[in-house]
C-alpha positions in Angstrom: 30.3 -3.4 11.4 29.2 0.2 11.5 31.5 1.0 8.6 29.4 -1.0 6.2 26.9 1.9 5.5 28.6 3.9 2.7 29.3 7.6 3.0 27.9 10.2 3.2 25.4 8.7 5.6 26.6 8.3 9.2 26.9 4.7 10.4 24.2 2.9 12.3 24.5 -0.1 14.6 23.6 -3.5 13.3 20.6 -5.0 15.0 20.9 -8.5 16.3 18.3 -11.2 15.6 17.4 -11.0 19.3 16.8 -7.2 19.0 14.8 -7.8 15.9 12.6 -10.3 17.7 11.6 -7.6 20.2 10.0 -5.4 17.5 6.5 -5.8 16.1 7.7 -5.9 12.5 5.8 -4.8 9.5 7.0 -6.0 6.1 6.9 -3.5 3.3 6.6 -5.7 0.3 5.8 -3.6 -2.8 6.2 -6.4 -5.3 2.9 -5.4 -7.0 2.7 -1.6 -7.9 -1.0 -1.7 -7.3 -0.5 -2.7 -3.7 2.6 -1.2 -2.4 1.3 -0.8 1.2 -0.7 -4.0 1.5 1.4 -5.3 4.4 0.8 -2.0 6.4 -3.0 -2.0 5.8 -3.9 -5.6 6.3 -5.4 -6.8 9.6 -6.4 -3.1 10.2 -3.2 -2.3 11.9 -3.1 1.3 13.0 0.1 3.3 12.4 0.4 3.8 16.2 0.7 0.0 16.7 3.6 -0.3 14.3 7.1 -0.3 15.9 9.2 -0.5 12.7 9.3 -0.8 8.9 11.2 -3.8 7.5 12.4 -3.9 3.9 13.8 -7.2 2.5 16.6 -7.2 -0.1 16.2 -8.6 -3.5 19.4 -8.0 -5.4 21.5 -5.1 -6.8 23.0 -4.3 -10.2 26.6 -4.2 -11.2 26.9 -0.6 -9.9 25.5 -1.4 -6.5 22.0 0.1 -7.0 19.1 -2.1 -5.8 16.9 -3.8 -8.4 13.6 -2.1 -9.3 11.5 -4.4 -7.1 13.7 -3.4 -4.2 13.4 0.3 -5.1 9.7 0.0 -4.9 10.0 -1.3 -1.4 12.3 1.4 -0.4 10.1 4.1 -1.8 7.1 2.7 0.1 9.2 2.5 3.3 10.4 6.1 2.8 6.8 7.3 2.3 5.7 5.6 5.5 8.7 6.9 7.4 8.2 10.5 6.3 4.4 10.2 7.0 5.1 8.9 10.6 7.7 11.6 11.1 5.2 14.3 10.1 2.7 12.8 12.7 5.4 13.0 15.4 6.4 9.3 15.5 9.4 8.6 13.2 9.2 4.9 12.5 12.7 3.3 12.2 13.5 1.3 9.0 15.2 -2.1 9.3 16.9 -3.3 6.1 17.5 -6.9 5.8 19.9 -8.6 3.4 23.5 -9.6 3.2 23.3 -10.9 -0.3 22.7 -14.4 -1.6 24.8 -17.6 -2.1 23.6 -17.8 -5.6 25.4 -14.8 -7.1 28.6 -13.0 -6.1 28.1 -10.1 -3.6 28.6 -6.5 -4.7 32.2 -5.4 -4.1 33.3 -1.7 -3.6 36.2 -0.1 -5.2 38.5 -1.1 -2.3 37.6 -4.8 -2.9 35.2 -5.3 0.1 31.9 -7.1 -0.2 29.1 -4.8 0.8 25.8 -6.2 2.2 22.7 -5.4 0.1 21.2 -3.9 3.2 24.0 -1.3 3.4 23.5 -0.4 -0.3 19.7 -0.1 0.4 20.5 2.3 3.3 22.7 4.5 1.1 19.8 4.7 -1.4 17.4 5.7 1.4 19.7 8.4 2.7 21.0 9.9 -0.6 18.0 9.5 -2.8 14.9 9.3 -0.7 15.9 11.7 2.2 15.6 9.3 5.2 17.9 10.3 8.0 20.6 7.7 8.8 19.6 7.8 12.4 16.3 6.0 11.4 18.0 3.2 9.5 19.1 -0.1 10.9 21.0 -2.7 8.9 20.9 -6.5 9.2 23.6 -7.6 6.7 24.5 -11.1 7.8 21.7 -13.2 6.2 22.2 -14.9 2.9 18.5 -15.4 2.3 15.2 -14.5 3.8 14.3 -18.1 4.9 17.7 -18.5 6.6 17.2 -15.1 8.5 13.7 -16.1 9.7 15.0 -19.2 11.3 17.7 -17.4 13.4 
């Protein structure tokens, strides 16, 4: 499974649902540009109380680049990761999303389906400068509701 994260980023282990359940998760949902960090600031959660940043998938285009709504989430996650790194506590980023049953999965040039979470990880590494060692991928789920019930 480690080979799912496209080069040049080194591979990372895939977290199981049980391992994810041990984390106090914070959802970075930047669907509204005016509130890209609402999930981090609600309930007065201090950064020290956060164990991880979770970014949900939301589709990719025909070239494998995440849709703009997902890019906003990734930018917010990268900002929080870099800020936490500067303060001495590098928050890991958990990327969630295997694709959807409603549309075909993105396929690489060798013909293998690539989970959206792996494509998101590639974008975080190559474009936003997040080290691969801080990225964890959950690429088995077909939808958010299904993943939440595992």
